[in-house]
N, C-alpha and C positions, 0 to 999 in steps of 0.2 A: 619720505626717501622712499627711491625705488633700485633697485639693484639686481642686474640681470649678468648669468654667468657665461662669459664667451672661451674662447680660445686666445685671447688676450686679457685676462682677468677680469672681473667683474664690474662690468659699465651701470656703475649710478650715478644716478639724480637727487640734487639737494636744493631745496629752496634757501640764498641764504641774502639778510638785505634786499629781499626783496625781489632777487635774481636767484632764478637757474643755474646751478654750476653743475656742470658733466667732469667726474673722474674714476680714473680707474683703479680697483684694488686690486692686490697681488697679495698672497697670503695666508698666513693664519690670522684670527680676529682678534685673539688675545696678548699678537706678539709683538712687544718695544714696536712703535712705528717708524719711518722714514718717509720724508714728504719730497718727493721729488716730482722740481716745477720747473716745467720749461721755459722758454727766450720768448723775445718779443712777437715776432710773427708765429709762432711755431703753435704745436696740440701738447697735450699729454701726452699722446700718445708714441714720441719722439724716448720716452723715460723705458718705453716696453723692453729693448732687452737686459737692461738694467736692473730695470724691477723684477725680472722674471729670476734674475742673478742671486739679488738680494733677497728673496721673499721666502727662501729656506730657511730661512734666519731671521725674519722680521717682517709685518706685516705695513707695504707702500701704496703708498696713496699719492695716485699721481695726473692734481688737476689739470684740467682747463681754465684757464684766467678767463675771465669777463672778455665777450666778446671774440673768444677766439676759440676752432674746434666744433666742442658740441654745446660748450655755453653757451646761455641767450648773448644778443648784445645788448650794448646799454642803452637806453632811449635817452640820455644825456653824458652825450660824450664827452667836452669840455668836464663835467666834473666830475668824472667816476674812471675813467681814461687815463690813472696816475697810482705813482708808491699808495698815496696816502691813503684812496681809496678801495685798492688789492692787499695791503696788509690791514684795513679794516674787515673788509670778506674773510682773508685766507685768517683772522683770529675770531671771526665768526663763524668760520665753517669748522671748526677744531671744534671749538666748543660746542658747535650743536653736535657732533659725532663724539665728544666727551673725552677729547683726548689731551688731559695732560700734562705730558711729556712730549718729544716728538727728535730726530732726527732732520734735517734740514740737506734737500740737498739741489743749490736750483744752477739752472744753467745762465747764464746772461740776466733778460732781466728778474727768471726764479730768483737766482740768485741775490741778485739789490730786495727782493721784495723779504724775502730770506733776512740780509743783511737792519735792513731797518724793523721790521719785526722784530728781530732778537734783539734789537736796541731800545722797543720801545713795549707793546703791549704783549708781546712775548719770550717778554726777558724771563730768563730763568727757567720757561716750558721749552726753548728748544735747548738742546744739552749740546748738540756738538751740527757745525756749518761749514756743507760744501757750498765752493763756490766755481762754478765751472767757466772758467772766461767772465770771470765778473770780477771789482772791483770798486773802492769807493771813489773813483774818479776814473771816467772813461774818454777816449781820444773822441777829438770832435769829428775828425774825418772819417773816422770810421761808423758814427751816429749818424751820418750825412749818406756816408753809401747805401748803411741799412736805411736809414729813412725814404732813400729816392727809390729801393724798389719797394719797399712794403708803403708805404701810403699809395704808390698806383700799382696794385698789379698787375700782371699781365694775364689775360687773356686767351687760351689756344679751342679749336676746334676739339681736339681729339683730348684725352687723359697722356698717351705715349706724346705727345711732344710736353704737356706739364711735366712731365717724367721728365723729358730731359732741359725745358727750363729747369727745375730743382738741380739737376746733376751739375748744371753751368753755378747756378748762386751758392745752393749750400758743397761747392767744390773742397774750401776750407773747412768741412766738418773732419775731413780727411777721409780714410778705406773707409768705403760702404760696399756690402755686397751686392749686387742683380738686388737681392729677394730683398732687402733692408731698403733702397735705394725703391724699390714697387711699394712696398708695403708705406716706406715716408710719403709717396704722395698720393696713393690713395685712401691714407688717414688724412691726407690735408686740401680736403677735390671741395667746391660744392658747384654747382649747376648753375648757368646763369639764365632768364629766364628768356634768351636766343638759344640757349640750345649750348654754348659755346662753356668750359671750363675755368675753373678762377681757384686762386688759395682759398680756407679751409675761413678766412678772419675777417674781420671789418675794418677794412681798410679805416673807417674814422678814428680807431684806435691810437694814430698816428698824433693828433690833437696833440696826446699828452708830452710831445716836442715846441707847441707851439704855446698851449697854455699853461705851462712847468717846464721852460727851457734848461733848469739849474734842480733838476729833477734825481739826475744820474754822480751831483756833485754830493758826496753821503762822509765826508773825513770826521764828520762830530761823531756820528754814529758809529763810523769805525771804532772810535779812538774812544767810548763809550765799552765795546764789549767788551766783556768777563767769560768767554769759553772760549775751544778749542775749536780752531777755524783752519780747512785745508784748503790753499788756492788751487787750482789748475788752470794754468795758461796754455793756448795752446803757441805752440812753435814760433809760429809766423803771425799770430794775432796780431793785428793790427787795429784790436778795437782794446783794448787791453795791454799794455805799457809794462819794458823788463822796468822801464824807471820804477811805475808805481809797483809793481809786486814787490821790489828790493824796498820801498817807501811801506810796505804791509809788514815787512818782517819786523823792520824796524817800530812799529807806531801800534799802539790799541793792543790787541790783543798776540802781538805776533805772531805770522798765520805760516803755519808749512807751506812753503810753495814747491809748487811739482811740474816742471815743463813737461809738454807732453808734443812729445814727436813727432810730423808727420801730419801736422795739423794746423790751423789756424784758429778762427772763432767759429764756430765754438767746435772744442772733442765732440764725439757723438754720443761719446759712454756707451759704445755697443766690443768693445773687444776686452778679452780675458786682461790685457796688462792694466788697461783701466778700471775695470775690475777690482782687481786685490789694489789698485791702490787706494778706489773709495772705500771698498771692505773694509783694510788693516785699519783705514782712518774710523771710520764709525766704529768696531772693535777696541776701537783705546789704544791701540799695540800700533 
């Protein structure tokens, strides 16, 4: 394992299931752990703001999923870009770091990984689960919307054009400062052989929806959970419908559901109000 300190937490690399994963680490090494896992076409750096905030009390680990950010791209997309493999990697990663207990904060796909893990190999090890605009059933129209832009990432001549594109595509995140938009862009860019720039991830990761079309239908796992769950729903989310969160209140672990105003899919976890909601839940209050 390699680790380098920088202004954005400690940048670390670890080989897990024969694949190199990158993650950033915040806070004291001996503090209780929070895993903060990003969404489908994103990177662990999306968690910088909330990780910095939580790091005064917790050790916060923010991985890049296989095929995203600085993590290795899979040489076997049909077999490895799916929730089952992500959960296997997450479990092996925590084992390698010798982490026996943690809280889990996951945006969208990151929440699904945590939910499946908490119902399976990490049952009892995940103590509290925060789902950021994710649940055991997702709206198919929104999945298709996300798949349409994620599967064929646009390319641009300049980073400024890429930022303008991100501002449009991720407008449902809600308010971000100019500095936050710039950071989101600069931590989400890779240059193509022709010199143009494009988002940071492996486009093959959308093969998940071809080979595992029902990967995000997880009511069986939801109903088996026996830990405290907080669900944040973007007020205007087209992915996590209000009827789903109502069912989540009544079934399984009976989630605490909080709607976040002024955003859709998914809240950016970048404001004091959002920090406070998550922090109170993780503290058990």
